[in-house]
Each structure stands twice: as structure tokens, then as C-alpha cells.
N, C-alpha and C positions, 0 to 999 in steps of 0.2 A: 050161853053167855061166856062161860069160862073158856070154852074152846075157841070162841072168836077172839077173846083177849089174848090167848096164847098165840094164835095165828098172827094177830096184829103185832105182838111183841117179836115174833120170829121174823116177820117182814121188816120191822124197824131195825132189828139187829142185822139182818141181811143187807139192808140199804147202808147201814153204818159201816159194815165191813167193806162193802164195795167202795164206798166213799174214801175210806182209809187207804185201800189198795191203790185207788186212782191218785190220791194225794201223794202217796209214797212214790208212785211211778213218775208223777210230774216233778217231784222234788229230786228224784234220782237222775233225770235227764240233764239239768244244769250241772249237777255235781260231776257227772260223767264227762261233760264237755270241759269243765274246769280242769279235771284230771288230765285229759288229753292235751289241753293247752299248756299246762304246766310241764308235761313230759316233753313236748316240742320245744318249749323255751329252754329247758334244761339241756336238751341235745344241742341246740344252737349255741348255747353258752359254752358248752364243752368244746365244740368245734371251733368257736371263736378263740377260746383260750389256747387251743392246740396250735392254731395257725400263728399266734403271736410268737415272735422270736424265731420264726422259721428262717427268715433272712435278715441279716444285719449288714449294713453298708456304712462305710466311712466312720463317722463318730459314734455310731451305734455299736461298733465292735469294741468291747471293753478290754481294758488291760488284763483283767482276770481271765477273760476268754483266750486272749493271745497267749498268756502265760500257760494256760492249760494245754493249748495246741503245741507249744514248744516243749512242754513236759512230756507230751505223748510222742515227740519226735517228728511231728508232721510239718512244723515250720522251723526254719533256721533262726538263730538268735538275731541275725542282721536283716531278716525279711520283714517287710511292712505288710500287714494284712489289710487288704482293701475291702473284702466282703466275705461273708460266711453264710452258709446255708445248712441247716439241719433238716434232712429229709426223713428222719425217723419219726414214727407215729407219735411217740410220747416224748420227743425231744431228748432222747437218751444219748445222742452223739454217736450212734452206731452207724449212721449213714450220712456223711457230711461232705460238703464241697467248700473249698477255700480258694479265694483269689488273692494272690500276693502281688507285689509290684513286678515280679518276674515269672510266676508260675500259676497254673491252675492245678489244684490238688484235689483228688477225689478219694475218699476213704470209706470203705464198707467193711465192717467187722475189723479184722486185723490186716486187711489188704489195702495198700495205698498206691495210687497211680498219680504221677506228677508229669505235667507237660509244660515245657517252656513256652511262654506266651509268643515268642518269636517263631516258634515251630508250628503254631496253629495254622492250618490251611483251610479249615471249613468250620463255620459255626451256624447251627440251625436252632431256632427257638420257636416252639409252638405253645401258644397260650390257650389252655383249655377253658371250657365254659363251666363245667361242673366237676372236673377231675384235676389231677396234678399237672402243672406246666412241665414241659419237657425241653431240656437244653442239651443238644448233642454237639460235641466238639471232637474234631479229628485233627491229627497232626503228626509230624515226624515222618520218617521213611524207613523202609526195610524192617529190620528187627526192632527199631525204635518207634515204629508206627503205633499210635494209640488212638483208641476210639472210646471217648468218655461220654456217658449218658447220665445227666443229673436230673432227678425228679424233684421238682419243687412243689411242696404242698399247695393245694388250691387256696387262693387268696393269701398266700404266704410271701408274696413279693417277687414273683418270677421276673417281671419286666425290670425291676430294680437290680436284680442279680445279673441279668443279661446286659443291662447298660453298664454295670460296673466292670464286667468282663471286657466289653467293647472299649471302654475308656482305658482300662489297664493295658490292653493290647496296643492301642494307639500310642500311649506313652512309652511302652517298652520298645516299640519300633522306632520312635523318635530318638530315644536314647541310643539305640543301636546305630542309627544313621549318623548321629552326632559323633559317636565313638569312631566309626569308620572314617568319617571326614577328618577327624583330629589325627587319626593314624596316618592317613594319606598326607596331611600337612606336615607331620613329623618326618615322614619318609622323604618328602621333598626337601625339607630343611637339611636333613642329613646328607642328601645327595649333593646339595649346593656346597656344603662345607667339607666334603670329602676331598682329601689331597689329590691333586692331579699332577701327572708328569708333564714336563715341558713339551709343548707341541700338542697336547691334548686339548680339545675344545670343551 
């Protein structure tokens, strides 16, 4: 009798242990999925925050930002900043592109390249699905030829930056045309009032 009771107790304990293990396994599965879900959400939140502020256009370009660009010697005091793109991973300003009313400026590290908007001959924009957008600008000639490639973080406003460049280029060319037309008109007026000798038509 005593041996039977001991066996029954061992079997009962064994069943209880197996039940506890199964319960722990069942409980650990939801906890594992919750952990994975939380990690994914955290990564997405970090990526979302990183892409914020990658591109600033028009009124989003703050006076403080413009002041910082002028302090770094990237923008002249009389230049109007139309758009700004920070392509660095942590928005450190180590890789930026700037569109002013007159120029496209690209700065990586301590090296800055500027291209007059009226000298731009080719603009190509590729919008990626899961990676950075690519804006490639060529212009100038001879020793002054420049090939600028701007990487715009995924979801960071690539089309907006491209549109800002296109708009600034059109406005710059319109101003140049108006300036040339005014110069021609002034030359014609000066020609008309120039003193002539008798007999000259």
C-alpha cells in the first residue's frame, strides 16, 4: 500500500510539473511576440524621427537655420534660402544641400561645391522605393564643370526638394532674361541719344 501511494504521488507530481512547464511555454509565446512587436515599433519610430527635418522648403526654413548656414560661410548674407536638405544619418549637418535664389550648394564635411542655377544643364531625379532618393545635377563647362549628387533620405521629402530646385531655376532664368532685355533697352536708348555729326543718319 505504501509503495502504491508513493507511485501515485510521484505520478501526480510529474503531471503537475508537466502542466507547469506547458503553462510557462504557453505564457512565454505571447510575451515573445509582444517583445518582437515592441522592437519593430521602436525601430519604425526611430526611422520616422530621423526622416523628419531631412528636407525643409520655403517657410519651413527657419531664420535660425539660415543664420547657422551664414555663420558657416555657406550662404551669403544677401542670399535667400529656398530649400535645405540634411542627408546625414543623425541630422548632424555633415552632408547638406542648399537651394538659394541663385545657387545650388552641396557641402559634405569641410568641402563645399556651388553651382549657379543659370549654369545648370542637366537635372535627374530618381525616387527610390525603400532607399534614399537621388538628385543628380550637372552644369558649367571646362574647368568650371560640376557634377553634384544629392542623396535625400527615404521618405524625407525628395520630390519637394526637386520641385524647389526646378522652381528656383525657372525664376533665376526669368530674372536673367529680364536683366538682358533691360540691358538691350538701355543700349538702344544710349544709341538714340548719342551725338551725331551733320550728315550722319
